[in-house]
C-alpha positions in Angstrom: -5.2 116.2 114.4 -5.7 117.4 117.9 -6.3 114.8 120.6 -9.9 114.7 121.7 -10.2 116.2 125.2 -12.6 114.3 127.4 -13.5 114.3 131.1 -14.8 111.4 133.2 -17.5 112.4 135.6 -19.4 110.4 138.2 -22.7 109.2 136.8 -25.9 111.1 137.7 -29.4 109.9 137.0 -29.9 113.0 134.8 -27.3 111.4 132.4 -29.7 108.5 131.6 -31.2 110.1 128.4 -27.8 111.0 126.9 -26.2 107.7 127.9 -29.2 105.8 126.3 -28.8 107.9 123.1 -25.1 107.1 122.9 -25.4 103.3 123.6 -28.1 103.1 120.9 -25.6 104.6 118.4 -23.6 101.3 119.1 -26.6 99.1 118.3 -26.7 96.6 116.6 -22.9 96.6 115.9 -21.7 96.3 119.5 -24.8 95.8 121.6 -28.0 94.0 120.9 -31.0 96.4 121.1 -32.6 94.1 123.7 -29.7 95.0 126.0 -31.0 98.5 126.6 -33.3 97.4 129.5 -30.4 95.5 131.2 -28.3 98.6 130.8 -30.9 100.9 132.4 -31.3 98.4 135.3 -27.5 98.4 135.8 -27.5 102.2 136.0 -30.1 102.1 138.7 -28.1 99.6 140.8 -24.4 100.5 140.3 -24.2 104.3 139.9 -21.5 104.8 142.6 -19.0 103.2 140.3 -20.2 104.4 136.9 -18.9 107.4 134.9 -20.0 109.5 132.0 -17.5 110.6 129.4 -18.0 114.3 128.3 -16.3 116.0 125.4 -14.9 119.5 125.5 -18.4 120.9 124.9 -19.7 119.0 128.0 -21.7 116.7 125.7 -22.0 113.0 126.9 -20.0 110.9 124.4 -19.8 107.6 126.4 -20.0 105.7 129.7 -18.1 103.0 131.6 -17.9 101.7 135.1 -16.6 99.0 137.4 -18.0 96.7 140.0 -16.1 95.2 143.0 -16.5 91.7 144.2 -13.7 91.8 146.7 -15.0 88.9 148.8 -14.9 86.8 145.7 -11.5 88.1 144.6 -12.4 89.9 141.4 -13.7 93.1 139.9 -15.5 93.7 136.6 -15.3 96.6 134.1 -18.9 97.2 133.0 -20.8 98.7 130.1 -18.0 100.6 128.4 -19.1 102.4 125.2 -18.5 105.6 123.3 -20.0 107.5 120.4 -18.8 105.8 117.3 -17.4 109.1 116.0 -14.7 109.0 118.7 -13.8 105.3 118.4 -10.1 104.8 117.9 -9.0 107.9 119.7 -7.6 106.3 122.8 -10.6 107.1 125.0 -11.3 103.4 125.6 -7.8 102.8 126.8 -8.0 105.7 129.1 -11.3 104.5 130.6 -9.9 101.0 131.2 -6.8 102.4 132.9 -9.1 104.7 135.0 -11.1 101.7 136.2 -7.9 99.7 136.9 -6.5 102.6 139.0 -9.6 102.4 141.2 -9.6 98.6 141.4 -5.9 98.1 142.1 -6.0 99.5 145.7 -8.4 96.7 146.7 -5.9 94.1 147.6 -8.4 91.3 147.8 -9.1 91.7 144.1 -6.9 89.3 142.2 -8.3 89.6 138.7 -10.4 91.9 136.5 -13.1 90.4 134.3 -14.7 92.0 131.3 -17.6 90.4 129.5 -17.7 91.7 126.0 -18.3 90.4 122.5 -16.1 89.2 119.7 -16.3 92.7 118.2 -14.1 94.2 121.0 -12.2 91.4 122.7 -9.1 92.1 120.6 -9.1 95.7 122.0 -8.9 94.4 125.5 -6.3 91.8 124.6 -4.1 94.7 123.5 -4.4 96.0 127.1 -3.1 92.6 128.5 -6.4 90.9 129.0 -6.6 87.3 127.9 -9.6 85.5 126.4 -11.0 83.1 129.0 -14.4 82.0 127.8 -16.7 82.3 124.7 -20.4 81.5 124.1 -22.1 81.9 120.7 -25.0 84.3 120.4 -24.9 85.1 124.1 -25.8 88.8 123.7 -28.0 88.3 120.7 -27.8 86.7 117.3 -24.3 87.2 116.0 -23.0 88.8 119.2 -21.0 86.2 121.0 -19.8 86.4 124.6 -16.1 86.9 125.0 -15.0 87.0 128.6 -11.5 88.5 129.0 -9.5 88.6 132.2 -6.4 90.2 133.6 -4.6 88.9 136.7 -3.5 91.6 139.2 -1.9 91.7 142.6 
């Protein structure tokens, strides 16, 4: 099987409809449907550090981003998701490494935090993140908060 070729492009407001379509493909398995409004608010406030994932046909197949909190010593990787048809093809690992490569030059950042669910925390643990905190039903019924962290620097 040929490796899926994707590109990461800076988020544009014109991507909202396609990003909304793709995140909804991950509901309710990975995201609670009530989270869509939070996601759209996030897009309006953090677009400088958010990226869309495009396949070889230039179709939006995912999104991800990061936020810097340098004065507090940490960064976050935010709202990472892909079309379920491309899960397991290494795109998530590439997206996390992409974020880390942009975070690492910020020497004040000592750790990266990802708030996810029990459905994906094991994926991040394979990338050297460790489970730091859990909270039942945080995102919605049956979707528990799993906060994972990686120390850097």
